[in-house]
C-alpha positions in Angstrom: -85.8 43.6 -97.7 -88.7 42.3 -95.5 -87.8 44.8 -92.9 -89.4 47.5 -95.1 -92.5 46.2 -93.5 -92.7 45.7 -89.8 -95.3 43.3 -88.4 -95.8 44.0 -84.6 -98.1 43.3 -81.7 -97.8 46.4 -79.5 -97.9 45.4 -75.8 -99.8 48.7 -75.0 -102.6 47.7 -77.5 -103.8 44.2 -76.7 -105.5 42.3 -79.6 -104.0 44.6 -82.3 -101.6 43.5 -85.1 -99.7 46.4 -86.6 -98.4 46.3 -90.1 -96.1 49.4 -90.5 -94.4 50.6 -93.8 -90.9 51.1 -93.0 -89.2 52.4 -96.1 -89.2 56.2 -95.6 -86.2 56.8 -97.9 -88.4 55.6 -100.8 -91.5 57.1 -99.4 -92.7 53.6 -98.5 -93.0 52.5 -102.0 -94.2 48.9 -101.9 -92.2 46.0 -103.4 -93.3 42.6 -104.3 -91.6 41.4 -101.2 -93.3 43.8 -99.0 -96.7 42.7 -100.4 -95.8 39.1 -99.6 -94.9 39.9 -95.9 -98.2 41.8 -95.6 -100.2 38.9 -97.2 -98.6 36.6 -94.6 -99.5 39.0 -91.7 -103.2 39.2 -92.9 -103.4 35.3 -93.2 -102.0 34.8 -89.7 -104.6 37.3 -88.3 -107.4 35.1 -89.8 -106.5 32.1 -87.7 -105.0 33.6 -84.6 -107.6 34.4 -82.0 -105.2 36.6 -80.2 -105.4 39.0 -83.1 -108.7 40.8 -83.2 -107.8 43.9 -85.3 -105.1 44.8 -87.8 -103.9 48.4 -88.1 -101.9 49.9 -91.0 -99.5 52.8 -90.5 -96.9 54.6 -92.6 -94.2 56.9 -91.4 -94.1 60.6 -90.6 -95.2 62.7 -93.7 -95.9 59.7 -95.8 -98.3 56.5 -95.7 -97.2 55.1 -99.0 -96.2 56.4 -102.4 -97.7 53.3 -104.0 -96.1 50.5 -105.9 -92.4 50.5 -106.4 -91.8 51.9 -109.9 -88.7 49.7 -110.5 -91.0 46.6 -110.3 -93.5 48.2 -112.9 -90.6 49.0 -115.2 -89.3 45.4 -115.0 -92.7 44.1 -116.0 -92.9 46.6 -118.7 -89.6 45.4 -120.1 -90.8 41.8 -120.3 -90.6 40.5 -116.8 -93.2 38.7 -114.7 -95.8 40.5 -112.6 -96.0 37.7 -110.2 -98.8 37.0 -107.8 -97.8 39.1 -104.7 -99.9 42.1 -105.4 -103.1 40.2 -106.3 -102.6 37.9 -103.3 -102.4 40.9 -101.1 -105.4 42.5 -102.5 -107.5 39.4 -102.2 -106.3 38.8 -98.6 -107.1 42.4 -97.8 -110.7 42.2 -99.3 -111.5 38.8 -97.7 -110.2 39.6 -94.2 -112.7 38.4 -91.6 -111.5 40.8 -88.9 -111.7 44.6 -88.6 -108.9 46.6 -90.3 -108.1 50.2 -89.5 -105.5 52.6 -90.8 -103.8 55.8 -90.1 -102.4 58.3 -92.7 -100.1 61.2 -92.4 -99.1 62.9 -95.6 -98.8 61.2 -99.0 -101.0 58.4 -99.9 -100.6 57.5 -103.6 -102.0 54.7 -105.6 -102.4 51.6 -103.5 -101.5 54.0 -100.6 -105.0 55.4 -101.3 -107.0 52.3 -102.4 -106.0 50.3 -99.4 -108.2 52.4 -97.3 -111.3 51.5 -99.4 -111.0 48.0 -97.6 -110.5 49.5 -94.2 -113.3 49.8 -91.8 -112.1 53.1 -90.2 -109.3 55.5 -91.3 -107.9 58.4 -89.5 -105.8 61.1 -91.3 -103.8 64.1 -90.5 -105.0 67.5 -92.2 -101.9 67.5 -94.3 -102.6 64.1 -95.9 -103.2 64.0 -99.6 -104.7 61.0 -101.5 -104.0 60.5 -105.2 -104.3 57.6 -107.8 -102.3 58.5 -110.8 -103.3 55.3 -112.6 -104.2 56.7 -115.9 -101.3 59.1 -115.9 -99.0 56.0 -115.9 -101.1 54.4 -118.6 -102.6 51.9 -116.0 -106.1 51.3 -114.7 -107.6 51.4 -111.2 -107.0 48.4 -108.9 -107.9 46.9 -105.6 -111.7 46.9 -106.7 -111.5 50.7 -106.4 -113.4 51.0 -109.6 -116.3 49.3 -107.9 -116.0 50.5 -104.2 -115.2 54.2 -104.8 -118.3 55.1 -106.8 -120.4 53.3 -104.2 -119.1 55.5 -101.4 -118.4 58.7 -103.1 -120.5 58.9 -106.3 -119.4 58.7 -109.9 -118.0 62.2 -110.3 -115.8 62.1 -107.2 -114.6 58.6 -108.1 -113.8 59.6 -111.7 -112.0 62.6 -110.5 -109.8 60.5 -108.2 -109.3 57.2 -110.2 -109.5 58.5 -113.9 -108.6 62.1 -113.9 -105.9 61.6 -111.2 -107.0 64.7 -109.2 -105.8 64.6 -105.5 -108.1 64.5 -102.5 -106.9 66.6 -99.5 -107.9 65.3 -96.1 -111.1 67.5 -95.8 -112.3 66.4 -99.2 -111.4 62.8 -98.4 -113.6 63.1 -95.2 -116.5 64.4 -97.1 -116.1 61.8 -99.8 -116.3 59.0 -97.1 -112.7 57.7 -97.7 -111.7 58.4 -94.2 -113.7 58.9 -91.0 -111.8 61.4 -88.9 -109.1 64.0 -89.2 -106.6 64.4 -86.4 -103.3 66.2 -85.6 -100.4 64.8 -87.5 -98.5 63.9 -84.2 -101.4 61.9 -82.8 -102.2 59.8 -86.0 -100.3 56.7 -84.7 -101.8 56.9 -81.1 -105.3 57.6 -82.4 -105.1 54.8 -84.9 -103.9 52.2 -82.4 -106.2 53.4 -79.8 -109.1 53.0 -82.2 -107.9 49.5 -83.1 -107.6 48.7 -79.3 -111.1 49.7 -78.6 -112.4 47.5 -81.4 -110.4 44.7 -80.0 -112.2 44.8 -76.6 -115.6 44.3 -78.2 -117.4 41.0 -78.3 -115.8 39.4 -81.4 -118.7 37.4 -82.8 -121.1 40.4 -82.5 -118.5 42.7 -84.2 -117.9 40.0 -86.9 -121.6 39.8 -87.7 -122.1 43.6 -87.6 -119.0 44.0 -89.9 -120.3 41.5 -92.4 -123.8 43.0 -92.5 -122.2 46.6 -93.2 -119.9 45.3 -95.8 -122.2 42.9 -97.5 -121.1 40.0 -99.9 -117.6 40.5 -101.0 -117.9 38.1 -104.1 -118.2 41.2 -106.4 -115.4 42.9 -104.9 -113.1 39.8 -105.4 -114.3 39.5 -109.0 -113.6 43.2 -109.6 -110.1 42.9 -108.2 -109.4 40.0 -110.7 -111.0 41.8 -113.5 -109.0 44.9 -112.9 -105.8 42.8 -112.5 -106.2 41.5 -115.9 -106.5 45.0 -117.5 -103.6 46.1 -115.2 -101.3 43.2 -116.4 -101.9 44.0 -120.0 -101.4 47.8 -119.5 -98.2 47.1 -117.8 -96.7 45.6 -121.0 -98.1 48.2 -123.2 -96.0 50.7 -125.1 -97.7 53.7 -123.5 -97.0 52.2 -120.1 -93.3 51.7 -120.8 -93.0 55.2 -122.1 -94.8 56.7 -118.9 -92.6 54.5 -116.6 -89.4 55.6 -118.3 -90.3 59.3 -118.2 -91.2 58.9 -114.4 -87.8 57.2 -113.8 -86.1 60.2 -115.6 -87.6 62.7 -113.3 
């Protein structure tokens, strides 16, 4: 259901578009339909001058548990992966306006790698970031194999993306994945206030500064596509099917 992602423009925070995961009963696991709605929201933000910043939020205790495993299992059993995930990742990586995020609790898989494309992320002290790609016989996505080593070095990136070791909030701050740790009850307000402050800045100057800081994104988009090819192949592998079936039996 598309209401598993809420797209809002909070009146109290002018210039801000909020994308909120709204599937707490499934720990905000992301389905193909949810990806499609988020892609539409990011596309609208590109051309709507009233939107100056996009903010991502989850729910209390969980940002997102990552991709919906039912979708993965369907692909492993011979179904189509579709373009929804790839379209979202490309829209996220090529967004021309600032993106901020707020995390409270679990941030798994894409629930972690999405923040590599955010300009500022705040998180509660109880947040945990983890990417169990290899444990599921998969590979890194969202250009994380390119961006993570750049910001946190090879060893931390390998520990996160290949070994599947978790990063607690303090470690994520030290690694450069997030910019601030806040109280759990203030994650939403701090995230939206941060977005609103960015929305008040001269938009052209902010756009140029952001582009200078981020650099050319061609390599990021190319890595997203390269990872996606490996990811799609692994989804159909025997080892991935076994991993998904074991996960679903838990």
